N, C-alpha and C positions, 0 to 999 in steps of 0.2 A: 687501264684503271685510273679513274678521275680523282685528283686531289681534293679533298673538302675544303676547298678556300673560305667557302662560305662559313661552315665551323670554326677554321681557323681564325677567319677573321673576327667573328663574335667572340670567341674566346679572347683574344687580343684584346679588342673593346671594352670587355669583362674587367680583364687583368688591368688596363689603365685605371678605369673607374676605381676598382677596389684600392689600387695604389694611391689615386689622389682622395680617396676616403680616408685613408689611414694618414697620409700626409698632413691634412687637414685637421683631423679629429684626434689624433693621439696627443696627448699633451703634451706640451714643451719640457713639464716636470719629467718625462721619462726618459729624455735626452741626457740629464744631469748623470754624470758615472755614479754608478752603485744605486739609483735610484730605482732601476728596474722597468720594464715595459708595463704600461698601464698602472702608474706609479697612483694616480689620481683617481682611478677606480677603485683601488685595492681596499680604501678604507670601508667600503659598502661590505666587503668579503672577509673581514677579519677586524677583531679589535687588538688594539694595541698593547701589548704586555705591558706591566710596569717596569718603568727603567732601573727601578731600585727597591728591593722589598726585603726587609730582614728584620731581625731582632732589634736593631740598632737605631731604626726609623726615628722613634721616639725620642731619643737622645740627640738627633742632629739639631742645629738651629732653626728655628721657625722661622724661615726665609720669608714668608708672607707676612708674617707679623712684624718682623725687622723692616722690610721693607715699604709697609703700610705708615709706619709710624715716620721713616724716614722721607716718604714722597707726600704724605698727604697731614703728616703732624698727628693722625690718630691711628689706633692700631685697630684692625678689622676682627679681632675676636677668634682668631684661628687657634691661637695656643690653649682657650678651654678647651674647644672640641678635641684637639689633638691628644690631651691629656688623657683624655676619656678614650683615645683609639678610635676616632671618628673622623670624618672631614666634613669640614665645613662647605656647604654645599654648593655656595655661590664662588668658592675657592675652586673647589673640584672640579665644577662646570667650566670655569674659565679656563683650569688648564687641562680641559678636555677639548676646549675649541681649537688647541693648538695641534691634536691630533687631525682634527679636519681640514686643516690648510690645503694639503693639496686639493682636496675638492673644493675649497671656496676661490681658491685661484685660479683655477681650471674651470669652472663649470658657474661665474658669476651671476650669469641670468637666471640658473636653474635656482641658486641658494637665494636670490632675492625674490624668486616666485614663490618659493618654499616659507619663505619669511612672511611675506603678504599673506598667503594661504594661514599660516598659524596663528599671524596677529588678528586676522578676521574670525579665524574659530576663536581665540579668546575673548574679541568684543563680543560675539555673540553668546559664548558661554560660561566665559571667567574661567576656562580649563587650560591649563598650560602644560606641555611636555615637564620633566624635571629638570632637563636641559635649559629650556627656553627660561623656565622660573628662575634657575641659579644665575644664567646670565643679566635676566633683567633686577636680581637684587644685587648683583655685582654692581651695574651701570647706576642705581639707586643709591647704592652707597659710596661709590666714587664721586657723584655728583654733590650727595649731601656733605662729604668730607671735605671736597674743594669749593664749596661754601662757606664750610666753617673756618676752613686755613685763610681764607679771605675775608672774613668779618669777624670779628670778636663779639658780635652780637647775633650770630647765628643760632637758632633754637636745636640744632642738630649735636651741640657741645663744642667745647674750647678745645682746640688741639691738644695733645697730650705730652709735647715736649716745648720747652721754652725756646730753645734756638729755631731759626726759621727752616721751615721743611722745605722741599724741592718746589711745590707751588708757588710759596712766597719769593724762594730765591729766583726763581725764573721772571716771576712777573715783576719784581725790582729789576731786573736786568732789562726790561723793556718788552718781554714776550707777552704776546695776548693771552688773556686768561684761559681760552677754551685750547690754546696751545699748551699751555701748563696742564690741565687736566689731562690731556691726551698723552703727555711725556710722563706723568705720572701713573696713570693707569696702565701704561706699557711696562713700568718697571715690576706689576705685579704678574704680567705674563713672560714675555718674552726675557724680563729681567731676573725671573727666579728658575724657569724650567733647564737654560741653559747651564746655571751655575750649580744646580742640585743634579743635574745628569754628570758634570764634571766630577763634582765630589763623589758621586756612585762611581765612576769609574778610578777615581784613585783610591777609593776604600777597597774596590775589588782587586787592583793589583796588589794594594798593601797587605792583602788578606793574603796572597800567595809568596809572602817574602816577609817572614818571620824575622828573619835576623836585620831588615831592613829596619821593620817596625820598633826593635829594640834599640838599635843604633839611634835612631831618629828619637827615642823615650830620652836617651842619655843626653843627647844634644838641648833637648827640651829642657831636660834638670838641670843643667849646667846654666841655665839662666831662669831657673826659677819657674819654670812655664807661665812666663808672662805673657800678656795678650796685646801688647802694643806692636804695632806695626813696623817701627823702626827696627826692633830686635829681632822680630821674627823673619823681617826679609834679609837678616846678615846672618841667619843659619844656613848654611850651604845645602844641608841634607833636604831640609824643608822646602826652600826654593826650588831647588831639581824637582823634587816630588811634585810641586804646585806647577811649575812651568811645562813638565813632561805630561801632565794630567790635562791641563789646558790644550796642549798640543795633539796629544793622543786621541781624547775624546772628539777635538774638534766639533763641538755640540751645535755651535751655530753654523748649519750647512747653508742657510739660505744664499742666493744672490741677488745684489742689489743691482737692476741693469741700469743702464744710462743709454739716453741716445743721444748720436753725433749732432750737433747742432747744425742750422744752414752752413754752406760754404764747406763743411769737413773740416778735420783736423789732422796735423801730423803727429805720430806718435812713434817717438825712438826710430824717425827716418822713414816710419811707413804712413802713406796717406790713406786715411779712413774716410770713406765718403759719407754725407750727409745723410742721417736714417738708419745708420748703422748702428744696432743694438749692441753696445758693450757691457760684460758683465764677468763677474768670477765668483769663486766661492774662498772663504778661507781654508777650507780642507785641501784645496789645490796648492796653498803653499805649505800650510803645515804638514802635508804628507807628501811632500817632494821628495823623491828616492835620492836626487843628488847632496840636498841638505840635509835629509834625515834618511841615512841608511836603515833598511828593513822600518819602514815608516809605522808598521801595522803593530810594531813591538814597543810596549810600555817600558821604558828604560831610563830612569833618572841617571845615569852614568852617561848620558849624552851631556849632559850639563856639568858633571864632577870630574874631580881628580880620581884617580884610581883609590887613593885611601878617603875620599869621599871629604875629606875636611875645606876644600876650596873648590871654585867654579873656575871652568875652563873658558878660555875665549876662542871662538870661532866666528868669524866675521861672515862666512856663507850662511851658516844656521841661524846666526842673528838677525841676519837681511830675511830670510824667511820667514821668521817667527812672528805674524802678523796676525795674531786672534783677535786682535779689536782695531782693527784697522791702524791708521795712521792720520796725523794732518788735521784740518779743520773737520773732517768728517769721523774722527775717531768715537767709538762706542761711548757714549754718555756715563753707562755705569761701569766701566772698567776697573776704577779704583776701587768700588764699593765691591763688584765680583770678585776681587783680588783680597779684599778685606775680610769677606765672607769664607773664603776659601782656606787663608794662611790660620786664620781662628779656629774653623771648624778643624781640619786635619790635625792642627796641634792638639787641640780639646777632645778630640775623640782618640788619639794615640795616648794621649795624658791617662784617661779612664778607661780606656778598652785595648785586650788584644783580640784581634779579628783572624777570623780564618774563613775560607770560602764554604759554604754548604756542600756545593759540589764541585771540587776543583776542577778547573778545565785543562789541569797539567799537574805534572809531576813536580812536588814541593820539595826543594833541598834546604833544611836547614842550616847548614855550613855555608850556603852561597850568600856573597856580598848581596848580588841581585838576580832573581829568576827572571828574565823578560818574558811579560805577558802578554799573548796575543788578543788584538783588538775583537771585542764581541761580534758576533753577527749582527748587523744592522742594516737600516735603509737611510740614505742620507736625503731626505727630503728638504722642507722647510728648516727642520731642526734634524739633525741625526739620532734616529731612534732604533734603538738595540731591539733586537727579537730574542734575545736570549734574557733569561732570568737572572739577573748579578745578585742572588742572595747570598749574604753573609752571617756567622754567627759570633757574635762578641762574648767575650769572657770577662769579667772586670778584674782592674788591676788590682792588688792585694794593696 
Protein backbone atom coordinates (compact mmCIF):
# COMPACT_ATOMS: atom_id res chain seq x y z
CA UNK A 1 0.00 0.00 0.00
CA UNK A 2 1.46 3.35 -1.07
CA UNK A 3 1.29 6.18 1.46
CA UNK A 4 -0.44 9.29 0.10
CA UNK A 5 2.67 11.47 0.52
CA UNK A 6 1.40 13.99 -2.00
CA UNK A 7 -1.91 14.37 -0.18
CA UNK A 8 -0.20 14.61 3.22
CA UNK A 9 2.22 17.20 1.89
CA UNK A 10 -0.60 19.27 0.44
CA UNK A 11 -2.54 19.07 3.71
CA UNK A 12 0.54 20.20 5.65
CA UNK A 13 1.09 23.18 3.35
CA UNK A 14 -2.58 24.18 3.67
CA UNK A 15 -2.39 23.88 7.47
CA UNK A 16 0.72 26.10 7.57
CA UNK A 17 -0.97 28.71 5.36
CA UNK A 18 -4.09 28.72 7.56
CA UNK A 19 -1.93 29.07 10.67
CA UNK A 20 -0.01 31.99 9.16
CA UNK A 21 -3.21 33.74 8.08
CA UNK A 22 -4.72 33.36 11.55
CA UNK A 23 -1.49 34.54 13.22
CA UNK A 24 -1.21 37.62 11.02
CA UNK A 25 -4.83 38.67 10.79
CA UNK A 26 -6.19 37.71 14.20
CA UNK A 27 -6.50 41.06 16.00
CA UNK A 28 -3.98 41.62 18.81
CA UNK A 29 -6.97 42.59 20.94
CA UNK A 30 -8.10 38.96 21.03
CA UNK A 31 -4.95 38.05 22.96
CA UNK A 32 -6.00 40.25 25.89
CA UNK A 33 -7.39 38.15 28.76
CA UNK A 34 -11.21 38.04 28.68
CA UNK A 35 -11.40 39.83 25.32
CA UNK A 36 -12.30 36.65 23.46
CA UNK A 37 -11.28 35.41 20.01
CA UNK A 38 -12.22 37.76 17.22
CA UNK A 39 -12.99 40.59 19.62
CA UNK A 40 -12.51 43.24 16.98
CA UNK A 41 -14.91 41.51 14.61
CA UNK A 42 -17.77 41.01 17.03
CA UNK A 43 -18.89 44.67 16.91
CA UNK A 44 -20.38 43.83 13.52
CA UNK A 45 -22.38 40.95 14.96
CA UNK A 46 -24.07 42.38 18.02
CA UNK A 47 -24.85 45.68 19.69
CA UNK A 48 -23.42 46.52 23.07
CA UNK A 49 -26.08 46.42 25.76
CA UNK A 50 -26.43 49.46 27.95
CA UNK A 51 -23.98 49.36 30.82
CA UNK A 52 -26.57 50.77 33.13
CA UNK A 53 -30.26 51.18 32.67
CA UNK A 54 -32.80 51.79 35.40
CA UNK A 55 -35.21 54.19 36.96
CA UNK A 56 -32.32 55.97 38.68
CA UNK A 57 -30.75 57.16 35.42
CA UNK A 58 -32.21 60.67 35.31
CA UNK A 59 -31.26 61.29 38.92
CA UNK A 60 -27.54 60.72 38.27
CA UNK A 61 -25.25 63.73 37.86
CA UNK A 62 -25.19 64.73 34.23
CA UNK A 63 -21.54 63.95 33.61
CA UNK A 64 -21.32 65.40 30.12
CA UNK A 65 -22.82 68.68 31.26
CA UNK A 66 -20.43 68.98 34.21
CA UNK A 67 -17.41 67.98 32.18
CA UNK A 68 -18.31 70.26 29.29
CA UNK A 69 -18.46 73.19 31.70
CA UNK A 70 -15.20 72.15 33.34
CA UNK A 71 -13.34 71.45 30.09
CA UNK A 72 -14.64 74.12 27.71
CA UNK A 73 -16.22 76.67 30.03
CA UNK A 74 -19.65 76.20 28.47
CA UNK A 75 -22.33 73.53 28.78
CA UNK A 76 -23.18 71.12 26.01
CA UNK A 77 -26.96 71.26 26.55
CA UNK A 78 -27.40 67.63 27.53
CA UNK A 79 -29.39 68.36 30.69
CA UNK A 80 -32.31 69.82 28.75
CA UNK A 81 -32.52 66.67 26.63
CA UNK A 82 -32.10 64.25 29.53
CA UNK A 83 -34.77 66.03 31.57
CA UNK A 84 -37.13 65.03 28.79
CA UNK A 85 -35.77 61.46 28.90
CA UNK A 86 -34.00 61.91 25.57
CA UNK A 87 -30.37 61.64 24.54
CA UNK A 88 -28.55 64.55 22.95
CA UNK A 89 -27.57 63.09 19.58
CA UNK A 90 -24.00 64.37 19.46
CA UNK A 91 -23.34 63.04 22.98
CA UNK A 92 -24.98 59.70 22.25
CA UNK A 93 -22.99 59.17 19.04
CA UNK A 94 -19.75 60.28 20.66
CA UNK A 95 -20.34 57.63 23.34
CA UNK A 96 -21.21 55.08 20.68
CA UNK A 97 -17.83 55.68 19.07
CA UNK A 98 -16.20 54.04 22.09
CA UNK A 99 -18.00 50.79 21.30
CA UNK A 100 -16.39 50.78 17.86
CA UNK A 101 -12.85 51.10 19.22
CA UNK A 102 -11.99 47.40 18.69
CA UNK A 103 -12.72 47.90 14.99
CA UNK A 104 -11.07 51.32 14.71
CA UNK A 105 -7.83 50.19 16.33
CA UNK A 106 -7.48 46.89 14.47
CA UNK A 107 -8.64 47.89 11.00
CA UNK A 108 -7.53 51.52 10.57
CA UNK A 109 -7.26 51.36 6.78
CA UNK A 110 -10.75 49.90 6.43
CA UNK A 111 -12.17 52.57 8.73
CA UNK A 112 -10.30 55.32 6.88
CA UNK A 113 -11.67 54.05 3.57
CA UNK A 114 -15.20 54.04 5.01
CA UNK A 115 -14.80 57.63 6.25
CA UNK A 116 -13.58 58.77 2.83
CA UNK A 117 -16.50 57.01 1.16
CA UNK A 118 -19.01 58.54 3.56
CA UNK A 119 -17.48 62.01 3.22
CA UNK A 120 -17.64 61.74 -0.57
CA UNK A 121 -21.29 60.73 -0.38
CA UNK A 122 -22.00 63.70 1.90
CA UNK A 123 -20.25 66.09 -0.49
CA UNK A 124 -22.36 64.84 -3.40
CA UNK A 125 -25.75 64.43 -1.73
CA UNK A 126 -25.61 66.31 1.58
CA UNK A 127 -26.75 63.11 3.32
CA UNK A 128 -25.13 61.62 6.42
CA UNK A 129 -25.85 58.74 8.74
CA UNK A 130 -27.09 59.70 12.21
CA UNK A 131 -23.81 58.40 13.61
CA UNK A 132 -21.68 60.60 11.36
CA UNK A 133 -23.95 63.60 11.83
CA UNK A 134 -23.70 63.26 15.61
CA UNK A 135 -19.90 63.09 15.49
CA UNK A 136 -19.73 66.06 13.11
CA UNK A 137 -21.99 68.11 15.40
CA UNK A 138 -19.80 67.21 18.37
CA UNK A 139 -16.64 68.28 16.53
CA UNK A 140 -18.28 71.57 15.54
CA UNK A 141 -19.45 72.23 19.10
CA UNK A 142 -16.01 71.36 20.50
CA UNK A 143 -14.17 73.69 18.13
CA UNK A 144 -16.63 76.56 18.65
CA UNK A 145 -16.45 76.15 22.43
CA UNK A 146 -12.66 75.97 22.23
CA UNK A 147 -12.54 79.24 20.32
CA UNK A 148 -14.93 80.84 22.82
CA UNK A 149 -12.74 79.72 25.71
CA UNK A 150 -9.70 81.37 24.14
CA UNK A 151 -11.38 84.52 22.87
CA UNK A 152 -13.70 86.83 24.76
CA UNK A 153 -14.88 88.22 21.40
CA UNK A 154 -16.03 84.87 20.02
CA UNK A 155 -19.45 84.92 18.36
CA UNK A 156 -20.21 81.50 19.84
CA UNK A 157 -20.72 82.99 23.27
CA UNK A 158 -18.83 83.67 26.44
CA UNK A 159 -17.81 80.86 28.79
CA UNK A 160 -20.49 80.10 31.38
CA UNK A 161 -18.04 79.94 34.28
CA UNK A 162 -15.80 82.70 35.54
CA UNK A 163 -12.94 80.52 36.81
CA UNK A 164 -10.40 79.24 34.26
CA UNK A 165 -11.55 76.13 32.43
CA UNK A 166 -9.30 73.25 31.37
CA UNK A 167 -8.50 74.75 27.96
CA UNK A 168 -7.46 78.07 29.47
CA UNK A 169 -5.44 76.36 32.18
CA UNK A 170 -3.54 74.15 29.73
CA UNK A 171 -2.83 77.03 27.36
CA UNK A 172 -1.65 79.22 30.24
CA UNK A 173 0.73 76.39 31.17
CA UNK A 174 2.29 76.56 27.71
CA UNK A 175 0.55 73.73 25.87
CA UNK A 176 -0.41 74.33 22.23
CA UNK A 177 -4.04 75.33 21.77
CA UNK A 178 -4.78 72.29 19.58
CA UNK A 179 -3.43 70.00 22.31
CA UNK A 180 -5.71 71.71 24.83
CA UNK A 181 -8.65 71.11 22.50
CA UNK A 182 -7.77 67.42 22.24
CA UNK A 183 -7.47 67.02 26.02
CA UNK A 184 -10.78 68.80 26.64
CA UNK A 185 -12.54 66.68 24.02
CA UNK A 186 -11.20 63.48 25.56
CA UNK A 187 -12.87 64.41 28.84
CA UNK A 188 -16.27 64.00 27.19
CA UNK A 189 -15.46 60.50 25.91
CA UNK A 190 -13.11 58.39 28.02
CA UNK A 191 -13.53 60.93 30.81
CA UNK A 192 -17.19 60.04 31.30
CA UNK A 193 -17.84 56.45 30.26
CA UNK A 194 -15.27 54.98 32.66
CA UNK A 195 -16.61 56.99 35.60
CA UNK A 196 -20.25 56.28 34.78
CA UNK A 197 -19.50 52.56 34.32
CA UNK A 198 -17.82 52.49 37.72
CA UNK A 199 -20.77 54.30 39.30
CA UNK A 200 -23.17 51.82 37.70
CA UNK A 201 -21.25 48.89 39.16
CA UNK A 202 -21.16 50.48 42.62
CA UNK A 203 -24.92 51.07 42.62
CA UNK A 204 -25.48 47.51 41.38
CA UNK A 205 -23.40 46.12 44.26
CA UNK A 206 -25.06 48.36 46.85
CA UNK A 207 -28.46 47.28 45.55
CA UNK A 208 -27.63 43.76 46.75
CA UNK A 209 -26.72 45.08 50.21
CA UNK A 210 -29.56 46.94 51.97
CA UNK A 211 -27.84 46.77 55.38
CA UNK A 212 -24.73 48.47 54.03
CA UNK A 213 -26.87 51.12 52.34
CA UNK A 214 -28.50 51.96 55.67
CA UNK A 215 -25.18 52.03 57.53
CA UNK A 216 -23.72 54.34 54.88
CA UNK A 217 -26.81 56.55 55.11
CA UNK A 218 -26.28 56.90 58.86
CA UNK A 219 -22.60 57.79 58.34
CA UNK A 220 -23.57 60.48 55.84
CA UNK A 221 -26.32 61.78 58.11
CA UNK A 222 -23.69 62.17 60.81
CA UNK A 223 -21.97 64.83 58.67
CA UNK A 224 -25.26 66.42 57.52
CA UNK A 225 -24.87 65.04 53.98
CA UNK A 226 -22.24 67.61 53.03
CA UNK A 227 -20.72 67.50 49.57
CA UNK A 228 -17.20 68.78 50.21
CA UNK A 229 -14.49 66.22 49.40
CA UNK A 230 -12.49 66.74 52.58
CA UNK A 231 -15.40 65.44 54.65
CA UNK A 232 -16.54 62.73 52.22
CA UNK A 233 -13.05 61.24 51.92
CA UNK A 234 -12.96 60.81 55.68
CA UNK A 235 -16.04 58.59 55.84
CA UNK A 236 -14.55 55.06 55.91
CA UNK A 237 -17.61 53.23 54.52
CA UNK A 238 -17.90 55.67 51.62
CA UNK A 239 -14.19 55.60 50.86
CA UNK A 240 -14.15 51.80 50.88
CA UNK A 241 -17.27 51.73 48.72
CA UNK A 242 -15.70 53.97 46.06
CA UNK A 243 -12.22 52.42 46.11
CA UNK A 244 -13.61 48.91 45.82
CA UNK A 245 -15.91 50.04 43.01
CA UNK A 246 -13.01 51.48 41.03
CA UNK A 247 -10.99 48.30 41.60
CA UNK A 248 -13.82 45.87 40.92
CA UNK A 249 -15.23 47.52 37.80
CA UNK A 250 -11.81 48.13 36.26
CA UNK A 251 -13.56 50.19 33.61
CA UNK A 252 -10.38 51.33 31.85
CA UNK A 253 -9.08 48.09 30.39
CA UNK A 254 -7.03 49.72 27.64
CA UNK A 255 -3.34 49.01 27.42
CA UNK A 256 -1.04 51.88 26.44
CA UNK A 257 1.96 50.23 24.76
CA UNK A 258 5.46 51.65 24.69
CA UNK A 259 8.35 50.60 22.41
CA UNK A 260 11.77 50.01 23.93
CA UNK A 261 14.18 52.62 22.48
CA UNK A 262 17.39 51.83 20.55
CA UNK A 263 19.99 50.08 22.66
CA UNK A 264 17.40 48.35 24.85
CA UNK A 265 16.79 48.83 28.56
CA UNK A 266 17.25 46.91 31.78
CA UNK A 267 14.05 46.40 33.75
CA UNK A 268 14.31 44.88 37.23
CA UNK A 269 17.48 43.01 36.30
CA UNK A 270 16.19 41.76 32.94
CA UNK A 271 17.49 43.15 29.65
CA UNK A 272 14.72 44.13 27.21
CA UNK A 273 15.97 44.47 23.59
CA UNK A 274 15.13 47.51 21.49
CA UNK A 275 11.90 47.41 19.53
CA UNK A 276 10.11 45.29 22.15
CA UNK A 277 6.54 46.39 22.85
CA UNK A 278 5.85 46.75 26.57
CA UNK A 279 2.32 47.14 27.83
CA UNK A 280 -0.02 46.30 30.67
CA UNK A 281 -3.63 46.79 31.67
CA UNK A 282 -4.82 48.30 34.97
CA UNK A 283 -7.08 45.27 35.37
CA UNK A 284 -4.03 43.03 35.75
CA UNK A 285 -3.12 44.87 38.96
CA UNK A 286 -6.62 45.54 40.23
CA UNK A 287 -7.66 41.89 39.84
CA UNK A 288 -4.41 40.34 41.05
CA UNK A 289 -5.33 37.29 43.12
CA UNK A 290 -2.51 37.77 45.63
CA UNK A 291 -3.17 41.43 46.40
CA UNK A 292 -6.95 41.02 46.14
CA UNK A 293 -8.14 37.48 47.01
CA UNK A 294 -11.32 36.59 45.09
CA UNK A 295 -10.88 39.70 42.92
CA UNK A 296 -14.14 39.20 41.01
CA UNK A 297 -16.13 39.83 44.19
CA UNK A 298 -17.08 43.36 45.23
CA UNK A 299 -16.33 43.58 48.93
CA UNK A 300 -15.65 46.96 50.62
CA UNK A 301 -14.44 45.09 53.69
CA UNK A 302 -11.16 44.57 51.85
CA UNK A 303 -10.51 48.13 52.99
CA UNK A 304 -12.53 48.26 56.23
CA UNK A 305 -12.18 47.06 59.77
CA UNK A 306 -14.72 44.46 60.82
CA UNK A 307 -16.99 47.05 62.43
CA UNK A 308 -16.82 49.28 59.33
CA UNK A 309 -15.66 52.31 61.30
CA UNK A 310 -12.06 52.58 60.10
CA UNK A 311 -9.82 51.72 57.17
CA UNK A 312 -7.24 48.96 57.39
CA UNK A 313 -3.63 49.06 56.20
CA UNK A 314 -2.26 46.54 53.71
CA UNK A 315 0.95 47.44 51.88
CA UNK A 316 0.57 44.82 49.14
CA UNK A 317 -3.06 45.76 48.48
CA UNK A 318 -2.24 49.46 48.36
CA UNK A 319 0.79 48.91 46.09
CA UNK A 320 -1.35 47.08 43.54
CA UNK A 321 -4.13 49.68 43.62
CA UNK A 322 -3.11 51.68 40.53
CA UNK A 323 -6.36 52.51 38.68
CA UNK A 324 -5.13 55.87 37.35
CA UNK A 325 -1.43 55.03 36.90
CA UNK A 326 1.23 56.94 38.83
CA UNK A 327 3.98 59.48 38.41
CA UNK A 328 4.29 61.81 35.43
CA UNK A 329 1.75 59.83 33.39
CA UNK A 330 -1.01 59.75 36.00
CA UNK A 331 -4.51 60.20 34.58
CA UNK A 332 -5.40 63.86 34.16
CA UNK A 333 -8.95 63.25 35.36
CA UNK A 334 -8.21 61.15 38.45
CA UNK A 335 -9.23 63.79 40.99
CA UNK A 336 -12.28 64.81 38.99
CA UNK A 337 -13.39 61.18 38.71
CA UNK A 338 -13.06 60.79 42.48
CA UNK A 339 -15.11 63.94 43.01
CA UNK A 340 -17.89 62.65 40.74
CA UNK A 341 -17.98 59.24 42.41
CA UNK A 342 -17.91 60.47 46.01
CA UNK A 343 -20.58 63.11 45.43
CA UNK A 344 -22.73 60.84 43.23
CA UNK A 345 -22.76 57.87 45.60
CA UNK A 346 -23.41 60.04 48.66
CA UNK A 347 -26.26 61.95 47.01
CA UNK A 348 -27.86 58.80 45.64
CA UNK A 349 -27.79 57.14 49.06
CA UNK A 350 -29.25 60.35 50.53
CA UNK A 351 -32.24 60.30 48.18
CA UNK A 352 -32.87 56.63 47.40
CA UNK A 353 -32.80 53.07 48.57
CA UNK A 354 -32.17 50.73 45.66
CA UNK A 355 -32.58 47.08 44.92
CA UNK A 356 -31.74 45.03 41.82
CA UNK A 357 -34.56 44.46 39.38
CA UNK A 358 -33.22 40.97 38.76
CA UNK A 359 -30.98 39.96 41.69
CA UNK A 360 -27.89 38.00 40.64
CA UNK A 361 -27.78 36.24 44.02
CA UNK A 362 -29.64 35.82 47.30
CA UNK A 363 -29.85 39.02 49.36
CA UNK A 364 -29.50 38.69 53.12
CA UNK A 365 -30.77 41.77 54.97
CA UNK A 366 -29.00 40.94 58.22
CA UNK A 367 -25.52 40.58 56.73
CA UNK A 368 -22.99 43.41 57.01
CA UNK A 369 -22.00 42.68 53.42
CA UNK A 370 -23.03 40.19 50.74
CA UNK A 371 -20.11 39.88 48.29
CA UNK A 372 -21.34 40.55 44.74
CA UNK A 373 -19.88 38.73 41.74
CA UNK A 374 -18.59 40.85 38.85
CA UNK A 375 -21.13 40.83 35.98
CA UNK A 376 -20.10 39.08 32.77
CA UNK A 377 -18.27 41.43 30.43
CA UNK A 378 -15.69 41.79 27.69
CA UNK A 379 -12.47 43.57 28.53
CA UNK A 380 -11.63 45.51 25.38
CA UNK A 381 -10.56 49.14 25.17
CA UNK A 382 -13.01 49.59 28.02
CA UNK A 383 -14.60 46.85 30.10
CA UNK A 384 -18.08 46.37 28.61
CA UNK A 385 -20.65 44.41 30.55
CA UNK A 386 -22.84 41.97 28.66
CA UNK A 387 -25.42 41.89 31.44
CA UNK A 388 -28.10 44.44 32.24
CA UNK A 389 -27.47 46.18 35.56
CA UNK A 390 -31.01 47.36 36.20
CA UNK A 391 -31.97 48.66 39.62
CA UNK A 392 -35.22 49.87 41.12
CA UNK A 393 -35.19 52.99 43.29
CA UNK A 394 -37.35 53.89 46.26
CA UNK A 395 -37.31 57.46 47.50
CA UNK A 396 -36.35 57.84 51.13
CA UNK A 397 -39.02 59.37 53.33
